[in-house]
C-alpha positions as CSV (number, residue, x, y, z in Angstrom):
1,M,29.4,-17.0,-23.0
2,D,29.1,-20.8,-22.9
3,G,29.5,-21.2,-26.7
4,Q,25.9,-22.0,-27.2
5,S,23.1,-20.1,-28.9
6,F,20.6,-18.0,-27.1
7,D,18.4,-20.2,-24.8
8,I,14.9,-19.1,-26.0
9,K,13.0,-21.4,-23.6
10,Q,14.9,-20.4,-20.5
11,N,14.5,-16.7,-21.4
12,N,10.7,-17.1,-21.9
13,I,10.5,-18.9,-18.5
14,S,12.5,-16.1,-16.9
15,V,10.2,-13.4,-18.4
16,L,7.1,-15.4,-17.3
17,R,8.5,-15.8,-13.7
18,E,9.2,-12.1,-13.5
19,L,5.6,-11.2,-14.6
20,F,3.7,-14.0,-13.0
21,P,5.5,-15.6,-10.1
22,N,2.2,-17.1,-8.9
23,V,2.2,-19.7,-11.8
24,F,5.4,-21.4,-10.5
25,S,5.5,-24.1,-8.0
26,E,8.8,-25.6,-6.7
27,G,10.7,-23.8,-9.4
28,K,8.6,-25.1,-12.3
29,I,5.6,-23.8,-14.2
30,D,2.4,-25.2,-12.7
31,M,0.1,-25.6,-15.7
32,E,-3.0,-25.5,-13.5
33,K,-2.0,-22.3,-11.9
34,F,-1.1,-21.0,-15.4
35,K,-4.6,-21.9,-16.6
36,A,-6.2,-20.3,-13.5
37,A,-4.4,-17.1,-14.3
38,F,-5.6,-16.8,-17.9
39,A,-8.4,-19.3,-18.7
40,D,-12.2,-19.0,-18.1
41,D,-12.6,-22.6,-17.1
42,I,-10.7,-22.8,-13.8
43,D,-10.3,-26.0,-11.7
44,F,-7.7,-27.5,-9.4
45,H,-7.7,-31.3,-9.2
46,N,-4.2,-32.9,-9.6
47,E,-2.3,-34.1,-6.5
48,R,0.9,-32.1,-6.1
49,Y,2.5,-29.6,-3.8
50,M,0.3,-26.5,-3.5
51,L,-2.0,-24.7,-1.2
52,N,-5.5,-25.7,-2.2
53,W,-8.9,-25.2,-0.6
54,A,-12.6,-25.2,-1.3
55,G,-13.5,-22.2,-3.5
56,K,-10.0,-21.3,-4.7
57,A,-11.0,-21.6,-8.4
58,D,-14.0,-19.2,-7.8
59,A,-11.7,-16.8,-5.9
60,F,-9.6,-16.6,-9.1
61,K,-12.8,-15.9,-11.1
62,I,-13.7,-12.9,-8.9
63,L,-10.2,-11.6,-9.2
64,Q,-10.6,-11.6,-13.0
65,E,-14.0,-10.0,-12.9
66,R,-13.7,-6.4,-14.2
67,T,-15.6,-3.6,-12.4
68,T,-17.4,-0.5,-13.8
69,A,-17.6,1.1,-10.4
70,T,-16.0,4.5,-9.7
71,L,-15.0,6.8,-6.8
72,K,-17.2,9.7,-5.9
73,P,-15.4,12.8,-4.4
74,L,-16.6,13.9,-1.0
75,P,-15.1,17.4,-0.5
76,E,-17.4,18.0,2.5
77,L,-15.8,15.0,4.4
78,S,-12.2,16.1,3.4
79,V,-9.6,18.4,4.8
80,H,-8.1,20.8,2.1
81,F,-9.6,18.7,-0.7
82,D,-8.1,20.7,-3.5
83,A,-4.7,21.1,-1.8
84,T,-3.6,17.6,-0.7
85,E,-2.0,14.5,-2.0
86,H,-3.4,12.1,0.7
87,V,-6.4,10.0,-0.1
88,F,-9.1,8.3,2.0
89,I,-11.5,6.0,0.3
90,E,-14.7,4.6,1.8
91,G,-15.8,1.4,0.2
92,E,-15.4,-2.4,-0.2
93,N,-11.6,-2.8,-0.8
94,L,-11.8,-5.5,-3.5
95,E,-13.7,-3.2,-5.8
96,V,-11.5,-0.2,-4.8
97,L,-8.3,-2.2,-5.6
98,K,-9.6,-3.0,-9.0
99,I,-10.4,0.7,-9.6
100,L,-7.0,1.8,-8.5
101,Q,-5.3,-0.4,-11.1
102,N,-5.6,2.2,-13.9
103,S,-4.1,5.0,-11.9
104,Y,-1.6,3.3,-9.5
105,Y,-0.4,0.2,-11.3
106,N,3.2,-0.3,-10.3
107,Q,3.3,3.0,-8.3
108,I,3.0,2.0,-4.6
109,K,6.2,1.7,-2.6
110,C,4.8,0.1,0.5
111,I,1.6,-1.6,1.4
112,I,0.7,-2.2,5.1
113,I,-2.5,-4.1,5.9
114,D,-4.1,-5.5,9.0
115,P,-6.8,-7.9,7.7
116,P,-9.3,-9.9,9.8
117,Y,-7.3,-12.5,11.8
118,N,-10.1,-15.2,11.4
119,T,-10.3,-15.7,15.1
120,G,-13.8,-17.3,14.9
121,N,-15.5,-14.1,15.8
122,D,-14.7,-12.1,12.6
123,S,-17.3,-11.0,10.1
124,F,-16.1,-10.1,6.6
125,I,-17.2,-10.2,3.0
126,Y,-16.9,-13.5,1.3
127,P,-16.3,-13.6,-2.5
128,D,-18.7,-16.5,-2.7
129,R,-20.9,-15.4,-5.6
130,F,-19.2,-14.8,-8.9
131,K,-21.9,-14.5,-11.6
132,E,-24.6,-12.0,-10.8
133,N,-26.1,-9.0,-12.3
134,L,-25.7,-5.4,-11.1
135,E,-28.9,-5.5,-9.0
136,D,-27.8,-8.7,-7.2
137,Y,-24.4,-7.3,-6.6
138,E,-25.7,-4.1,-5.1
139,K,-28.0,-6.0,-2.9
140,R,-25.1,-8.0,-1.6
141,T,-22.5,-5.3,-1.2
142,G,-24.5,-2.2,-1.1
143,E,-27.6,-2.6,1.0
144,K,-28.5,0.7,2.7
145,D,-30.7,1.7,5.5
146,E,-33.2,4.6,5.5
147,E,-30.3,7.0,6.1
148,G,-28.3,5.7,3.1
149,L,-25.8,3.8,5.3
150,L,-24.6,0.4,4.3
151,M,-26.3,-2.4,6.3
152,K,-24.1,-5.0,7.9
153,E,-26.4,-7.9,6.8
154,G,-25.6,-7.0,3.2
155,L,-21.9,-7.0,3.7
156,F,-20.8,-9.5,6.3
157,R,-21.3,-13.0,7.7
158,K,-19.6,-14.3,10.8
159,N,-16.9,-16.9,10.0
160,S,-17.5,-19.3,12.8
161,R,-15.0,-22.1,13.7
162,E,-17.9,-24.5,13.3
163,N,-18.1,-23.6,9.7
164,G,-16.8,-26.4,7.5
165,H,-15.1,-23.9,5.3
166,Y,-13.6,-21.9,8.1
167,H,-10.1,-21.5,6.7
168,S,-11.3,-21.6,3.0
169,N,-13.6,-18.6,3.5
170,W,-10.7,-16.5,4.8
171,L,-8.4,-17.6,2.0
172,N,-11.1,-16.8,-0.6
173,M,-11.3,-13.3,0.9
174,M,-7.6,-12.8,0.9
175,L,-6.5,-14.2,-2.4
176,P,-7.9,-11.7,-4.9
177,R,-7.0,-8.8,-2.6
178,L,-3.3,-9.8,-2.3
179,F,-3.1,-10.5,-6.1
180,L,-4.3,-7.0,-6.8
181,A,-2.1,-5.5,-4.2
182,R,1.0,-7.0,-5.9
183,T,0.1,-5.4,-9.2
184,L,0.0,-2.0,-7.5
185,L,3.5,-2.4,-6.0
186,R,6.6,-0.8,-7.6
187,E,9.3,-3.2,-8.7
188,N,11.2,-2.3,-5.5
189,G,8.1,-2.3,-3.3
190,V,7.2,-4.3,-0.3
191,I,4.1,-5.4,1.6
192,F,3.7,-5.9,5.3
193,V,0.7,-8.0,6.5
194,H,-0.3,-8.3,10.2
195,I,-1.6,-11.7,11.3
196,D,-1.7,-14.0,14.4
197,D,-1.5,-17.7,15.0
198,N,-4.9,-18.5,13.5
199,E,-3.9,-18.0,9.8
200,V,-0.1,-17.2,9.8
201,H,0.6,-20.7,8.3
202,N,-1.9,-20.3,5.5
203,L,-1.0,-16.7,4.9
204,R,2.7,-17.6,4.4
205,L,1.8,-20.3,1.8
206,L,-0.7,-18.0,0.1
207,M,1.9,-15.2,-0.2
208,N,4.5,-17.6,-1.4
209,E,2.1,-18.5,-4.2
210,I,1.2,-14.9,-5.1
211,F,4.5,-13.1,-4.6
212,G,6.8,-16.0,-5.2
213,E,8.6,-17.9,-2.5
214,E,11.9,-16.3,-3.5
215,N,10.5,-12.9,-2.6
216,F,9.9,-13.7,1.0
217,V,11.7,-11.1,3.1
218,A,10.9,-11.8,6.8
219,Q,8.4,-13.1,9.3
220,I,8.5,-10.5,12.0
221,I,7.4,-11.1,15.6
222,W,5.8,-8.0,17.2
223,E,5.7,-8.1,21.0
224,R,2.2,-6.5,21.2
225,A,1.6,-7.2,24.9
226,F,3.7,-6.5,28.0
227,A,1.8,-8.4,30.7
228,P,0.4,-12.0,30.8
229,V,-3.4,-12.7,30.8
230,N,-3.7,-15.1,33.7
231,L,-7.1,-16.3,32.5
232,K,-5.5,-18.1,29.6
233,K,-5.6,-21.9,30.0
234,H,-2.2,-22.8,28.5
235,F,-0.2,-19.8,27.2
236,S,-0.8,-16.0,27.2
237,E,0.0,-14.9,23.7
238,S,2.2,-11.8,23.8
239,H,2.9,-11.4,20.1
240,D,1.5,-11.1,16.6
241,Y,3.3,-11.7,13.3
242,I,4.0,-9.4,10.4
243,L,4.8,-11.1,7.1
244,C,6.9,-9.1,4.7
245,F,7.3,-9.9,1.0
246,A,8.9,-7.9,-1.8
247,K,7.6,-7.7,-5.3
248,K,11.2,-8.3,-6.5
249,I,13.5,-9.0,-3.7
250,E,16.6,-8.1,-5.8
251,C,15.2,-4.6,-6.3
252,A,14.0,-4.0,-2.7
253,E,16.3,-1.9,-0.6
254,N,16.2,-2.1,3.2
255,K,17.4,1.2,4.6
256,G,18.0,-0.2,8.1
257,L,17.0,1.2,11.4
258,I,17.9,4.8,12.0
259,R,21.3,5.0,13.8
260,S,21.3,7.7,16.4
261,G,23.4,8.3,19.5
262,D,25.2,4.9,19.5
263,E,27.1,5.0,22.7
264,R,29.3,2.1,21.6
265,Y,31.3,4.4,19.4
266,K,34.0,6.5,21.1
267,N,37.4,7.8,20.0
268,L,39.8,6.6,22.7
269,D,43.0,7.3,20.7
270,D,41.9,10.6,19.0
271,D,41.8,8.9,15.6
272,S,41.3,11.5,12.8
273,R,38.6,9.3,11.3
274,G,36.4,9.9,14.3
275,A,34.5,7.7,16.7
276,W,34.9,3.9,16.5
277,T,34.1,0.7,18.4
278,S,36.1,-2.6,18.3
279,S,35.2,-6.2,17.5
280,D,36.8,-9.6,18.0
281,M,39.7,-10.4,15.7
282,T,39.4,-14.2,16.0
283,V,37.2,-16.5,14.1
284,G,36.6,-20.3,13.9
285,P,37.1,-22.9,12.6
286,V,40.9,-22.8,12.2
287,I,42.4,-21.7,8.9
288,K,46.1,-22.7,8.8
289,N,47.6,-19.5,7.2
290,K,45.7,-17.3,9.7
291,V,47.4,-18.9,12.8
292,Y,50.6,-16.9,13.7
293,E,52.1,-15.1,16.6
294,I,51.3,-11.5,17.3
295,T,53.4,-9.2,19.4
296,T,51.5,-6.4,21.2
297,P,53.0,-2.9,21.5
298,S,53.9,-3.8,25.1
299,G,55.9,-6.8,23.9
300,K,53.4,-9.5,24.9
301,K,53.4,-12.6,22.5
302,L,49.9,-13.8,21.6
303,L,48.4,-16.8,19.7
304,P,44.7,-17.4,18.9
305,T,42.8,-19.5,21.4
306,N,42.4,-23.2,20.7
307,G,39.9,-23.9,17.8
308,R,40.2,-20.3,16.5
309,C,42.4,-18.3,14.2
310,W,43.0,-14.6,13.5
311,L,40.5,-12.9,11.2
312,Y,43.2,-11.8,8.7
313,T,46.3,-13.3,7.1
314,K,49.6,-12.0,8.5
315,E,50.1,-9.7,5.6
316,R,46.7,-8.2,5.9
317,Y,47.1,-7.9,9.6
318,E,50.3,-5.9,9.2
319,E,48.5,-3.6,6.8
320,M,45.8,-3.0,9.3
321,V,48.3,-2.2,12.0
322,A,50.0,0.3,9.7
323,D,46.7,1.9,9.1
324,N,45.9,2.2,12.9
325,R,42.9,-0.2,12.6
326,I,43.9,-2.6,15.3
327,W,43.3,-1.8,19.0
328,F,45.4,-3.3,21.7
329,G,43.8,-1.5,24.6
330,E,44.8,1.7,26.4
331,N,48.0,0.0,27.8
332,G,48.9,-1.7,24.5
333,D,48.9,-5.2,25.9
334,N,45.4,-6.6,25.3
335,T,44.3,-9.1,22.7
336,P,44.0,-7.3,19.4
337,R,40.6,-6.1,18.2
338,V,39.5,-4.5,15.0
339,K,38.5,-0.9,14.9
340,K,35.1,-0.2,13.3
341,F,34.5,3.5,12.5
342,L,31.1,5.0,12.8
343,N,31.5,7.0,9.5
344,E,32.3,3.7,7.6
345,V,29.3,1.6,8.7
346,K,26.2,1.6,6.6
347,E,23.7,4.4,7.4
348,G,21.1,2.1,9.1
349,I,21.3,-0.8,11.5
350,T,20.1,-4.1,10.0
351,P,16.8,-4.9,11.7
352,M,16.1,-8.1,13.6
353,T,12.9,-10.1,13.2
354,V,11.8,-9.6,16.8
355,W,10.4,-6.2,17.4
356,K,10.0,-5.4,21.1
357,Y,7.4,-3.2,22.5
358,T,10.0,-1.0,24.1
359,E,11.1,-0.1,20.6
360,V,7.8,0.1,18.6
361,G,5.1,0.2,21.2
362,H,2.4,-2.3,22.2
363,S,-1.4,-2.5,21.6
364,Q,-2.3,-1.2,25.1
365,N,-0.2,1.9,24.7
366,A,-1.6,2.4,21.2
367,A,-5.2,2.1,22.5
368,Q,-4.4,4.7,25.2
369,N,-2.9,7.1,22.7
370,L,-5.9,6.8,20.5
371,K,-8.2,7.3,23.5
372,E,-6.4,10.5,24.3
373,L,-6.8,11.7,20.7
374,F,-10.6,11.2,21.1
375,D,-10.9,13.1,24.3
376,G,-10.9,10.1,26.6
377,K,-13.4,8.0,24.5
378,D,-12.4,4.4,23.8
379,Y,-13.5,3.4,20.3
380,F,-11.0,0.7,19.3
381,D,-9.8,-2.3,21.4
382,Y,-6.6,-3.3,19.5
383,P,-5.3,-0.5,17.3
384,K,-1.7,-0.8,16.0
385,S,1.1,1.3,17.4
386,V,2.0,4.4,15.3
387,E,5.7,3.7,16.0
388,L,5.3,0.2,14.7
389,I,3.9,1.5,11.3
390,K,6.6,4.2,11.2
391,R,9.3,1.5,11.4
392,M,7.9,-0.4,8.4
393,I,7.7,2.8,6.4
394,N,11.2,4.0,7.3
395,L,12.8,0.6,6.4
396,Y,11.8,0.8,2.7
397,C,10.4,4.2,1.8
398,S,11.9,7.4,0.7
399,N,10.2,10.6,1.8
400,Q,8.1,11.0,-1.4
401,D,6.6,7.5,-1.7
402,Y,3.1,6.2,-1.8
403,I,1.9,4.1,1.2
404,L,-1.3,2.1,0.8
405,D,-3.4,0.5,3.5
406,F,-6.7,-1.1,2.3
407,F,-7.7,-2.4,5.7
408,A,-7.4,1.0,7.3
409,G,-9.3,0.4,10.5
410,S,-8.7,3.2,12.9
411,G,-6.3,5.0,10.5
412,T,-3.0,4.3,12.2
413,T,-1.1,4.3,8.9
414,A,-2.3,7.8,8.0
415,Q,-1.1,9.1,11.4
416,A,2.3,7.4,10.9
417,V,2.7,9.0,7.5
418,L,1.6,12.5,8.6
419,E,3.9,12.4,11.7
420,L,6.9,11.2,9.6
421,N,6.4,14.0,7.1
422,K,6.4,16.4,10.0
423,E,9.6,14.9,11.5
424,D,11.7,15.1,8.3
425,G,9.9,17.5,6.0
426,G,9.0,14.6,3.7
427,S,6.1,14.4,1.3
428,R,5.0,10.8,1.6
429,K,1.5,10.2,0.5
430,F,-1.0,7.8,2.0
431,I,-4.0,6.0,0.3
432,L,-6.3,4.5,2.9
433,V,-9.3,2.3,2.1
434,Q,-11.9,1.4,4.7
435,L,-15.2,-0.4,4.5
436,P,-18.1,1.6,6.0
437,E,-18.6,-1.2,8.5
438,P,-21.4,-0.2,10.9
439,C,-20.5,0.4,14.5
440,D,-22.5,-1.6,17.0
441,A,-25.5,0.4,18.2
442,N,-24.4,-0.2,21.8
443,S,-20.8,0.9,21.3
444,E,-19.4,4.2,22.6
445,A,-18.5,5.2,19.1
446,F,-22.1,4.9,17.9
447,K,-23.3,6.8,20.9
448,S,-20.8,9.5,20.0
449,G,-22.3,9.9,16.5
450,Y,-19.9,7.7,14.5
451,K,-22.1,5.4,12.4
452,T,-19.3,3.5,10.7
453,I,-15.6,2.5,11.2
454,A,-14.9,4.7,8.2
455,D,-16.3,7.7,10.1
456,I,-14.0,7.1,13.0
457,S,-11.0,6.7,10.7
458,R,-11.7,9.9,8.9
459,E,-12.1,11.8,12.2
460,R,-8.9,10.4,13.6
461,I,-7.0,11.7,10.5
462,R,-8.7,15.1,11.0
463,R,-7.7,15.3,14.6
464,V,-4.1,14.3,13.9
465,I,-3.9,17.0,11.2
466,E,-5.2,19.6,13.7
467,K,-2.8,18.4,16.3
468,L,0.2,18.7,13.9
469,R,-0.9,22.1,12.7
470,V,-1.1,23.3,16.3
471,T,2.4,22.0,17.0
472,G,3.8,24.0,14.2
473,Q,3.6,22.2,10.8
474,E,2.4,24.8,8.3
475,L,1.5,24.7,4.6
476,Q,4.6,24.4,2.5
477,V,4.1,27.0,-0.2
478,T,6.3,29.6,-1.9
479,S,3.6,32.1,-3.0
480,Y,0.0,31.9,-2.2
481,D,-3.4,33.4,-1.7
482,L,-5.5,32.5,1.3
483,Q,-9.2,32.0,0.5
484,E,-10.6,32.6,4.0
485,N,-14.2,32.4,2.9
486,A,-13.8,28.8,1.7
487,S,-14.7,26.0,4.0
488,P,-12.2,24.8,4.9
489,P,-9.9,27.7,4.0
490,L,-7.7,26.9,1.0
491,V,-4.2,28.1,0.0
492,T,-3.9,28.7,-3.7
493,C,-0.4,28.5,-5.2
494,N,0.7,29.9,-8.6
495,S,0.7,26.4,-10.2
496,K,-0.9,24.0,-7.7
497,L,-2.3,23.6,-4.3
498,V,0.2,22.0,-1.8
499,T,-0.3,20.8,1.8
500,N,1.1,18.1,4.0
501,L,-1.9,18.4,6.2
502,G,-5.1,17.3,4.5
503,Y,-6.8,14.4,2.8
504,K,-9.2,13.9,-0.1
505,S,-12.2,11.8,0.7
506,F,-13.8,9.5,-1.8
507,Q,-16.6,6.9,-1.8
508,L,-17.0,3.8,-3.8
509,S,-20.0,4.3,-6.1
510,P,-21.6,2.9,-9.2
511,S,-20.5,4.3,-12.6
512,N,-22.0,7.6,-13.7
513,F,-22.5,6.0,-17.1
514,K,-25.0,3.3,-18.2
515,V,-23.4,-0.1,-18.7
516,W,-24.4,-2.3,-21.6
517,R,-25.3,-5.7,-20.2
518,S,-25.8,-8.0,-23.2
519,K,-26.9,-10.9,-21.1
520,D,-29.9,-8.9,-19.8
521,V,-31.1,-7.9,-23.3
522,T,-34.0,-9.9,-24.8
523,A,-36.0,-9.6,-28.0
524,E,-38.8,-8.0,-26.1
525,N,-36.7,-5.3,-24.4
526,L,-34.1,-4.7,-27.1
527,E,-35.7,-1.5,-28.4
528,Q,-36.1,-0.1,-24.9
529,Q,-32.5,-0.9,-24.1
530,M,-31.3,0.8,-27.2
531,E,-33.3,4.0,-26.3
532,L,-31.6,4.0,-22.9
533,F,-28.2,4.3,-24.5
534,I,-29.0,7.2,-26.8
535,D,-27.5,9.2,-23.8
536,P,-25.2,6.9,-21.7
537,V,-25.0,9.4,-18.8
538,K,-27.2,8.4,-15.9
539,P,-29.8,11.1,-15.1
540,E,-28.5,11.6,-11.5
541,S,-24.8,12.0,-12.5
542,Q,-23.1,15.2,-11.5
543,T,-20.3,16.9,-13.5
544,E,-17.7,16.6,-10.7
545,N,-18.3,12.9,-10.3
546,M,-18.1,12.2,-14.0
547,L,-14.8,14.2,-14.1
548,V,-13.2,12.0,-11.4
549,E,-14.5,8.8,-13.0
550,L,-13.1,9.8,-16.4
551,M,-9.8,10.8,-14.9
552,I,-9.4,7.5,-13.0
553,K,-10.3,5.4,-16.0
554,S,-7.9,7.4,-18.1
555,G,-5.1,6.4,-15.7
556,Y,-4.6,9.6,-13.7
557,P,-4.1,9.6,-9.9
558,L,-6.8,10.9,-7.6
559,T,-4.6,13.8,-6.7
560,E,-3.7,14.9,-10.2
561,K,-3.7,18.6,-10.9
562,V,-7.0,19.8,-12.4
563,E,-7.8,23.2,-13.7
564,N,-11.3,24.4,-14.4
565,K,-11.1,26.4,-17.6
566,G,-14.8,27.3,-17.6
567,N,-16.0,25.2,-20.5
568,Y,-13.7,22.3,-19.9
569,Y,-11.2,20.8,-17.5
570,S,-7.4,20.6,-18.0
571,I,-5.6,17.7,-16.4
572,N,-1.9,17.6,-15.8
573,N,-1.0,20.9,-17.7
574,N,-3.3,20.2,-20.7
575,E,-2.2,16.6,-21.2
576,L,-5.9,15.6,-21.0
577,I,-8.9,17.8,-21.7
578,I,-12.4,16.7,-20.5
579,A,-15.4,18.7,-21.7
580,L,-18.7,17.8,-20.0
581,T,-21.0,20.8,-20.3
582,V,-20.7,22.5,-23.7
583,M,-18.9,22.1,-27.1
584,D,-18.7,24.1,-30.3
585,L,-16.1,24.8,-33.0
586,E,-14.8,27.8,-31.1
587,I,-14.3,25.8,-27.9
588,A,-12.8,22.9,-30.0
589,A,-10.3,25.3,-31.6
590,E,-9.4,26.7,-28.1
591,I,-8.8,23.2,-26.9
592,I,-6.6,22.2,-29.9
593,A,-4.5,25.3,-29.3
594,L,-3.5,23.9,-25.9
595,Q,-2.0,20.8,-27.7
596,P,-3.5,18.1,-25.5
597,Q,-2.7,14.5,-26.1
598,K,-6.3,13.4,-25.5
599,V,-9.7,15.0,-25.4
600,I,-12.8,13.3,-23.8
601,T,-16.3,14.8,-24.2
602,L,-19.9,13.7,-24.0
603,D,-21.7,12.8,-27.2
604,R,-24.8,14.6,-26.0
605,L,-22.9,18.0,-26.1
606,F,-23.3,17.8,-29.9
607,A,-27.1,17.6,-29.5
608,G,-27.7,15.7,-32.6
609,N,-25.5,18.1,-34.6
610,D,-23.6,15.5,-36.7
611,E,-21.8,18.2,-38.7
612,L,-20.4,19.8,-35.6
613,K,-19.3,16.4,-34.3
614,T,-17.7,15.4,-37.6
615,N,-15.8,18.7,-38.0
616,T,-14.6,18.5,-34.4
617,A,-13.4,15.0,-34.8
618,L,-11.6,15.9,-38.1
619,Q,-9.9,18.9,-36.5
620,M,-8.8,16.8,-33.5
621,R,-7.4,14.2,-35.9
622,D,-5.5,16.7,-38.0
623,A,-4.0,18.1,-34.7
624,R,-3.0,14.5,-33.8
625,V,-5.3,14.6,-30.7
626,D,-6.8,11.4,-29.4
627,F,-10.5,12.4,-29.4
628,K,-13.1,10.3,-27.6
629,T,-16.9,10.8,-27.1
630,I,-19.1,9.0,-24.6
């Protein structure tokens, strides 16, 4: 209401900042960052304040590359596959994050990741090749041994400190993953990233750029060790960092630490408002109208100490006395203090940025607990504490939110979610992503039969589920039928399958459908390429795998309700119908009667019957159904 017309420019800038905080630098639009976000020709060359490194432009290119990959369901490596809302995905996390965009865009409340710390001994995937065909890509990220397991040589290279691009390689790995992570967060969502001294400085700048400096929440210090390492030359590091950023800090709500059994609160005067504690009633510096004489109930005359004044004006103080909110001690002759009632303080205690191991555990204790879970076998050196992850989740999540961890490691995040759900009856849902990184052949894990880190992570979740089931958490259903002959046994509800104790397992896989690659087509092979696409379904594709791929690419979550109707599948109470095996006019009429919004089927189901296809399409159109054939 400043008397001027609507500021179109400022409004556009505000909208742009809300959607793309990464294109701003020092409060202004950075045109090179803007260009990097949208243009094909990406380069950074002007001298100005920004985090820059070798390969940054190429990291943006790989971020913008679309994927045709899908997720293959693995019921045999799951627990209650048809009855759970928890998800475990085995695969390279950059590709998985791209796949999840359709189904989980703006849906995740909390992301917790523990990426490689870049200590000089880490091996990780570098996004260092950006234009390659499918065969080259599969060779790089999908080499497999004779047992079908991914080979380490095809996935990793050690990032040595002697490497001239030591920090750049790590930043190139992190940039696209953090960008995609931000798009998955809800408006009130937050991300926690574990890190140590090797890259904390670069990570803070990178996250400032991606999330916006104004959305920085905290740099937390976790006391991960309780004893010094005397072999260290200068200092024995006893802490790691956890960087916390919000997607929109004005929307994020910190619930505070759980307040329980606070011994400071008592009721010394039997106040009807309940337990209270007291706080100092003096402040500094001096404000003239807050300096006055107070007479205690015992008759003692008091003034504030030098350099300080009372917290309230005299009028306000008298109101507080009348409301019995001032405490003068049991004998009525102490310096006045303000009564703070427990039922009036906010529900949670504001957390501090130093998290001590006495509160959230340390890495040695976490390793010991994990060892006990695996019958005394030691598979991980530095797992995160379950209590540490629980604190992060409790601070920002309700009991129905999605929690994502795409550097899942040993699976600590899954255990934290499962245990929290047991403690308060919540239905939080985890999505974990872990690369099938091969275990060292000489490791205890490999000798115990775990070929990859993903195998260990899955087994940990299974063992936690079994432990929780033994300690009393049962399937939460109202009416059910137990299918004891199923493996594992399933509980079928009237409308859906429900359990807090299970997980769906998926694996990153190539698409079930042939992908047209125009750059690979030549005059000599054009006819052959066209013949390949008469039927776009790959010969080895299975119905269940195609179903999951079409669901994901239609924007449905991996745990969406699916009903097998015999000739077709119904998704989310007939909202989407997918037919993959048979189609005729009778089936089409049956589908239309269900009033779906969209129907997807395979072109080959019409077997060259153009009349059937045309009639089906017309009927769908008349019924206002979005009809697609593949």
